[in-house]
LUMVO-24299 format. One record per residue (C-alpha): x, y negated, z negated; residue number from 1. Coordinates in steps of 0.02 Angstrom, whole numbers, padded with zeros to 5 digits, m for minus. Each point is the difference from the previous one (the first is absolute). Layout:
// LUMVO-24299
<pt xx="X" yy="Y" zz="Z" lumro="NUM"/>
...
// end
This chain:
// LUMVO-24299
<pt xx="04250" yy="m00731" zz="m01554" lumro="1"/>
<pt xx="00049" yy="m00150" zz="00107" lumro="2"/>
<pt xx="00074" yy="00028" zz="00172" lumro="3"/>
<pt xx="00068" yy="m00176" zz="00026" lumro="4"/>
<pt xx="m00159" yy="m00090" zz="00064" lumro="5"/>
<pt xx="m00140" yy="00100" zz="m00076" lumro="6"/>
<pt xx="m00037" yy="00058" zz="m00174" lumro="7"/>
<pt xx="m00063" yy="00164" zz="m00062" lumro="8"/>
<pt xx="m00190" yy="m00002" zz="00004" lumro="9"/>
<pt xx="m00015" yy="00056" zz="m00182" lumro="10"/>
<pt xx="00111" yy="m00143" zz="m00057" lumro="11"/>
<pt xx="m00105" yy="m00125" zz="00101" lumro="12"/>
<pt xx="m00165" yy="00067" zz="m00079" lumro="13"/>
<pt xx="00082" yy="00000" zz="m00174" lumro="14"/>
<pt xx="00049" yy="m00182" zz="00026" lumro="15"/>
<pt xx="m00174" yy="m00046" zz="00047" lumro="16"/>
<pt xx="m00077" yy="00082" zz="m00157" lumro="17"/>
<pt xx="00136" yy="m00068" zz="m00121" lumro="18"/>
<pt xx="00016" yy="m00171" zz="00070" lumro="19"/>
<pt xx="m00043" yy="m00141" zz="m00116" lumro="20"/>
<pt xx="m00173" yy="m00032" zz="00077" lumro="21"/>
<pt xx="m00033" yy="00177" zz="00059" lumro="22"/>
<pt xx="00011" yy="00060" zz="m00179" lumro="23"/>
<pt xx="m00116" yy="m00136" zz="m00065" lumro="24"/>
<pt xx="m00128" yy="00024" zz="00137" lumro="25"/>
<pt xx="m00006" yy="00189" zz="m00028" lumro="26"/>
<pt xx="m00021" yy="m00015" zz="m00182" lumro="27"/>
<pt xx="m00133" yy="m00135" zz="00015" lumro="28"/>
<pt xx="m00098" yy="00108" zz="00126" lumro="29"/>
<pt xx="m00002" yy="00148" zz="m00118" lumro="30"/>
<pt xx="m00136" yy="m00089" zz="m00104" lumro="31"/>
<pt xx="m00113" yy="m00048" zz="00149" lumro="32"/>
<pt xx="m00016" yy="m00075" zz="00171" lumro="33"/>
<pt xx="00041" yy="m00186" zz="00024" lumro="34"/>
<pt xx="m00033" yy="m00131" zz="00126" lumro="35"/>
<pt xx="00160" yy="m00088" zz="00057" lumro="36"/>
<pt xx="m00027" yy="m00155" zz="m00111" lumro="37"/>
<pt xx="m00039" yy="00100" zz="m00154" lumro="38"/>
<pt xx="00151" yy="00110" zz="00026" lumro="39"/>
<pt xx="00110" yy="m00147" zz="00021" lumro="40"/>
<pt xx="m00067" yy="m00076" zz="m00165" lumro="41"/>
<pt xx="00021" yy="00168" zz="m00086" lumro="42"/>
<pt xx="00180" yy="00019" zz="00050" lumro="43"/>
<pt xx="00047" yy="m00180" zz="m00020" lumro="44"/>
<pt xx="00149" yy="m00096" zz="00074" lumro="45"/>
<pt xx="m00011" yy="00084" zz="00169" lumro="46"/>
<pt xx="m00008" yy="m00102" zz="00157" lumro="47"/>
<pt xx="m00146" yy="00031" zz="00120" lumro="48"/>
<pt xx="00130" yy="00050" zz="00134" lumro="49"/>
<pt xx="00086" yy="00121" zz="m00112" lumro="50"/>
<pt xx="m00159" yy="00087" zz="m00061" lumro="51"/>
<pt xx="m00059" yy="00009" zz="00178" lumro="52"/>
<pt xx="00162" yy="00081" zz="00053" lumro="53"/>
<pt xx="m00002" yy="00119" zz="m00151" lumro="54"/>
<pt xx="m00179" yy="00054" zz="00032" lumro="55"/>
<pt xx="00035" yy="00032" zz="00186" lumro="56"/>
<pt xx="00156" yy="00101" zz="m00039" lumro="57"/>
<pt xx="m00099" yy="00106" zz="m00130" lumro="58"/>
<pt xx="m00141" yy="00019" zz="00120" lumro="59"/>
<pt xx="00113" yy="00059" zz="00138" lumro="60"/>
<pt xx="00080" yy="00127" zz="m00120" lumro="61"/>
<pt xx="m00174" yy="00066" zz="m00038" lumro="62"/>
<pt xx="m00006" yy="m00057" zz="m00179" lumro="63"/>
<pt xx="m00124" yy="m00146" zz="00014" lumro="64"/>
<pt xx="m00169" yy="00000" zz="00086" lumro="65"/>
<pt xx="m00060" yy="m00170" zz="00077" lumro="66"/>
<pt xx="m00188" yy="m00004" zz="00014" lumro="67"/>
<pt xx="m00053" yy="m00152" zz="00105" lumro="68"/>
<pt xx="m00185" yy="m00027" zz="m00005" lumro="69"/>
<pt xx="m00071" yy="m00087" zz="00158" lumro="70"/>
<pt xx="m00080" yy="m00144" zz="m00089" lumro="71"/>
<pt xx="00013" yy="m00187" zz="m00007" lumro="72"/>
<pt xx="00103" yy="m00051" zz="m00094" lumro="73"/>
<pt xx="00113" yy="00151" zz="00023" lumro="74"/>
<pt xx="00003" yy="00118" zz="m00147" lumro="75"/>
<pt xx="00154" yy="00117" zz="m00015" lumro="76"/>
<pt xx="00026" yy="00121" zz="m00141" lumro="77"/>
<pt xx="00164" yy="00089" zz="m00041" lumro="78"/>
<pt xx="00003" yy="00167" zz="m00084" lumro="79"/>
<pt xx="00116" yy="00149" zz="m00019" lumro="80"/>
<pt xx="m00005" yy="00152" zz="00107" lumro="81"/>
<pt xx="00026" yy="00167" zz="m00084" lumro="82"/>
<pt xx="00182" yy="m00009" zz="00050" lumro="83"/>
<pt xx="00008" yy="m00174" zz="m00073" lumro="84"/>
<pt xx="m00080" yy="00055" zz="m00163" lumro="85"/>
<pt xx="00129" yy="00136" zz="m00016" lumro="86"/>
<pt xx="00144" yy="m00122" zz="00026" lumro="87"/>
<pt xx="m00082" yy="m00134" zz="m00115" lumro="88"/>
<pt xx="m00012" yy="00122" zz="m00141" lumro="89"/>
<pt xx="00185" yy="00037" zz="00019" lumro="90"/>
<pt xx="00045" yy="m00182" zz="00002" lumro="91"/>
<pt xx="m00111" yy="m00038" zz="m00148" lumro="92"/>
<pt xx="00086" yy="00138" zz="m00093" lumro="93"/>
<pt xx="00168" yy="m00086" zz="00027" lumro="94"/>
<pt xx="m00075" yy="m00169" zz="m00047" lumro="95"/>
<pt xx="m00069" yy="00073" zz="m00163" lumro="96"/>
<pt xx="00171" yy="00082" zz="m00036" lumro="97"/>
<pt xx="00087" yy="m00168" zz="00026" lumro="98"/>
<pt xx="m00126" yy="m00085" zz="m00116" lumro="99"/>
<pt xx="00028" yy="00132" zz="m00134" lumro="100"/>
<pt xx="00193" yy="m00003" zz="00011" lumro="101"/>
<pt xx="00020" yy="m00188" zz="00025" lumro="102"/>
<pt xx="00077" yy="m00022" zz="m00174" lumro="103"/>
<pt xx="00134" yy="00127" zz="00038" lumro="104"/>
<pt xx="00035" yy="m00079" zz="00166" lumro="105"/>
<pt xx="00013" yy="m00172" zz="m00076" lumro="106"/>
<pt xx="00122" yy="00071" zz="m00128" lumro="107"/>
<pt xx="00104" yy="00079" zz="00129" lumro="108"/>
<pt xx="00006" yy="m00164" zz="00104" lumro="109"/>
<pt xx="00057" yy="m00097" zz="m00158" lumro="110"/>
<pt xx="00131" yy="00124" zz="m00035" lumro="111"/>
<pt xx="00066" yy="m00006" zz="00178" lumro="112"/>
<pt xx="m00007" yy="m00187" zz="00005" lumro="113"/>
<pt xx="00099" yy="m00017" zz="m00164" lumro="114"/>
<pt xx="00134" yy="00118" zz="00060" lumro="115"/>
<pt xx="00017" yy="m00101" zz="00163" lumro="116"/>
<pt xx="00012" yy="m00164" zz="m00093" lumro="117"/>
// end
């Protein structure tokens, strides 16, 4: 847990995996490797800066592999490591559950909002 200035390493890693962009990157990379611009288009609505930060964070955590080819122009592919694939499958399961249960979630929201009004 937190000790004032630092957070528990597991919590930090979980925040990286379950962040808005981390989740979308991991799920996208389950299908195949992507170049940066392709991945940005696939995810949509993510800034270049945020995608760069997310990829660097996931790479540091050992979840994403960055393969920079020494060619002109530069060619960089991003893919999942074995650890990243394992995390991505877990995240995809949660995303699929959310999709399946969205009607129940929406009903609960409407009930909550009506009670608060």
